[in-house]
MARMI-558024 format. One record per residue (C-alpha): residue number from 1; y, z, x. Coordinates in nm, 2 decimals. Layout:
BEGIN
+-----+--------+--------+--------+
|  nr |     c2 |     c3 |     c1 |
+-----+--------+--------+--------+
| NUM |      Y |      Z |      X |
...
+-----+--------+--------+--------+
//
This chain:
BEGIN
+-----+--------+--------+--------+
|  nr |     c2 |     c3 |     c1 |
+-----+--------+--------+--------+
|   1 |  -0.75 |  -1.06 |   0.93 |
|   2 |  -0.42 |  -1.24 |   0.91 |
|   3 |  -0.34 |  -1.43 |   0.59 |
|   4 |  -0.32 |  -1.76 |   0.78 |
|   5 |  -0.68 |  -1.71 |   0.89 |
|   6 |  -0.80 |  -1.62 |   0.54 |
|   7 |  -0.63 |  -1.93 |   0.41 |
|   8 |  -0.78 |  -2.16 |   0.67 |
|   9 |  -1.13 |  -2.02 |   0.60 |
|  10 |  -1.10 |  -2.08 |   0.23 |
|  11 |  -0.97 |  -2.43 |   0.28 |
|  12 |  -1.26 |  -2.51 |   0.52 |
|  13 |  -1.51 |  -2.37 |   0.27 |
|  14 |  -1.39 |  -2.63 |   0.02 |
|  15 |  -1.40 |  -2.90 |   0.28 |
|  16 |  -1.75 |  -2.81 |   0.39 |
|  17 |  -1.92 |  -2.74 |   0.05 |
|  18 |  -1.73 |  -2.90 |  -0.23 |
|  19 |  -1.51 |  -3.19 |  -0.13 |
|  20 |  -1.58 |  -3.55 |  -0.10 |
|  21 |  -1.56 |  -3.68 |   0.26 |
|  22 |  -1.20 |  -3.81 |   0.20 |
|  23 |  -1.09 |  -3.48 |   0.04 |
|  24 |  -1.27 |  -3.28 |   0.31 |
|  25 |  -1.05 |  -3.44 |   0.57 |
|  26 |  -0.74 |  -3.35 |   0.37 |
|  27 |  -0.86 |  -2.99 |   0.33 |
|  28 |  -0.94 |  -2.97 |   0.70 |
|  29 |  -0.59 |  -3.10 |   0.78 |
|  30 |  -0.44 |  -2.82 |   0.56 |
|  31 |  -0.66 |  -2.56 |   0.73 |
|  32 |  -0.54 |  -2.67 |   1.08 |
|  33 |  -0.18 |  -2.64 |   0.96 |
|  34 |  -0.25 |  -2.31 |   0.80 |
|  35 |  -0.38 |  -2.17 |   1.13 |
|  36 |  -0.04 |  -2.25 |   1.30 |
|  37 |   0.13 |  -2.02 |   1.06 |
|  38 |   0.32 |  -2.31 |   0.89 |
|  39 |   0.26 |  -2.16 |   0.54 |
|  40 |   0.30 |  -1.79 |   0.62 |
|  41 |   0.53 |  -1.62 |   0.38 |
|  42 |   0.76 |  -1.51 |   0.66 |
|  43 |   0.75 |  -1.83 |   0.86 |
|  44 |   1.08 |  -2.01 |   0.92 |
|  45 |   0.92 |  -2.35 |   0.87 |
|  46 |   1.04 |  -2.40 |   0.51 |
|  47 |   1.27 |  -2.22 |   0.26 |
|  48 |   0.95 |  -2.09 |   0.10 |
|  49 |   0.64 |  -2.18 |   0.30 |
|  50 |   0.38 |  -2.07 |   0.04 |
|  51 |   0.56 |  -2.28 |  -0.23 |
|  52 |   0.56 |  -2.57 |   0.01 |
|  53 |   0.18 |  -2.53 |   0.04 |
|  54 |   0.15 |  -2.51 |  -0.34 |
|  55 |   0.35 |  -2.83 |  -0.39 |
|  56 |   0.16 |  -3.02 |  -0.12 |
|  57 |  -0.18 |  -2.91 |  -0.27 |
|  58 |  -0.06 |  -3.02 |  -0.62 |
|  59 |   0.05 |  -3.36 |  -0.48 |
|  60 |  -0.29 |  -3.40 |  -0.32 |
|  61 |  -0.46 |  -3.33 |  -0.65 |
|  62 |  -0.60 |  -3.00 |  -0.53 |
|  63 |  -0.50 |  -2.81 |  -0.85 |
|  64 |  -0.77 |  -2.55 |  -0.84 |
|  65 |  -0.68 |  -2.44 |  -0.49 |
|  66 |  -0.31 |  -2.46 |  -0.57 |
|  67 |  -0.37 |  -2.22 |  -0.86 |
|  68 |  -0.52 |  -1.97 |  -0.62 |
|  69 |  -0.20 |  -2.00 |  -0.41 |
|  70 |   0.02 |  -1.96 |  -0.72 |
|  71 |  -0.19 |  -1.65 |  -0.81 |
|  72 |  -0.09 |  -1.48 |  -0.49 |
|  73 |  -0.43 |  -1.49 |  -0.32 |
|  74 |  -0.27 |  -1.60 |   0.01 |
|  75 |   0.05 |  -1.39 |   0.00 |
|  76 |   0.14 |  -1.20 |   0.31 |
|  77 |   0.00 |  -0.85 |   0.35 |
|  78 |   0.21 |  -0.53 |   0.39 |
|  79 |   0.12 |  -0.53 |   0.76 |
|  80 |   0.25 |  -0.89 |   0.80 |
|  81 |   0.57 |  -0.79 |   0.61 |
|  82 |   0.62 |  -0.50 |   0.84 |
|  83 |   0.56 |  -0.72 |   1.15 |
|  84 |   0.82 |  -0.97 |   1.03 |
|  85 |   1.07 |  -0.69 |   0.96 |
|  86 |   1.04 |  -0.58 |   1.33 |
|  87 |   1.07 |  -0.94 |   1.45 |
|  88 |   1.40 |  -1.10 |   1.57 |
|  89 |   1.41 |  -1.30 |   1.24 |
|  90 |   1.36 |  -0.99 |   1.04 |
|  91 |   1.62 |  -0.80 |   1.23 |
|  92 |   1.87 |  -1.08 |   1.20 |
|  93 |   1.81 |  -1.09 |   0.82 |
|  94 |   1.85 |  -0.71 |   0.79 |
|  95 |   2.18 |  -0.73 |   0.98 |
|  96 |   2.32 |  -0.95 |   0.71 |
|  97 |   2.24 |  -0.69 |   0.43 |
|  98 |   2.48 |  -0.42 |   0.33 |
|  99 |   2.39 |  -0.08 |   0.46 |
| 100 |   2.26 |   0.04 |   0.12 |
| 101 |   2.02 |  -0.25 |   0.10 |
| 102 |   1.90 |  -0.20 |   0.45 |
| 103 |   1.81 |   0.16 |   0.36 |
| 104 |   1.64 |   0.05 |   0.04 |
| 105 |   1.42 |  -0.19 |   0.23 |
| 106 |   1.36 |   0.06 |   0.51 |
| 107 |   1.55 |  -0.12 |   0.79 |
| 108 |   1.77 |   0.19 |   0.86 |
+-----+--------+--------+--------+
//
């Protein structure tokens, strides 16, 4: 399961079982955005997508869920990291690194 799916599931659990109707709609909106990959660690949507999510959750007053994000519960998996490394964005990033760094990170 991709991290974005796990994140959306957990946001929807709160929306369905714990949140007030007003907050449930906000959690659902976060879940829909999560499913697009907007908050994926390797997305090019923000400088640091997971930090963006944390900040938005804090602004919404969802501090408990924000703490889960800060604790790394929704960080990308090794598989997602490897997928990004093979992607055009990953390859472009790797091309900017010195050869020694590319070897260190397994790009060469």
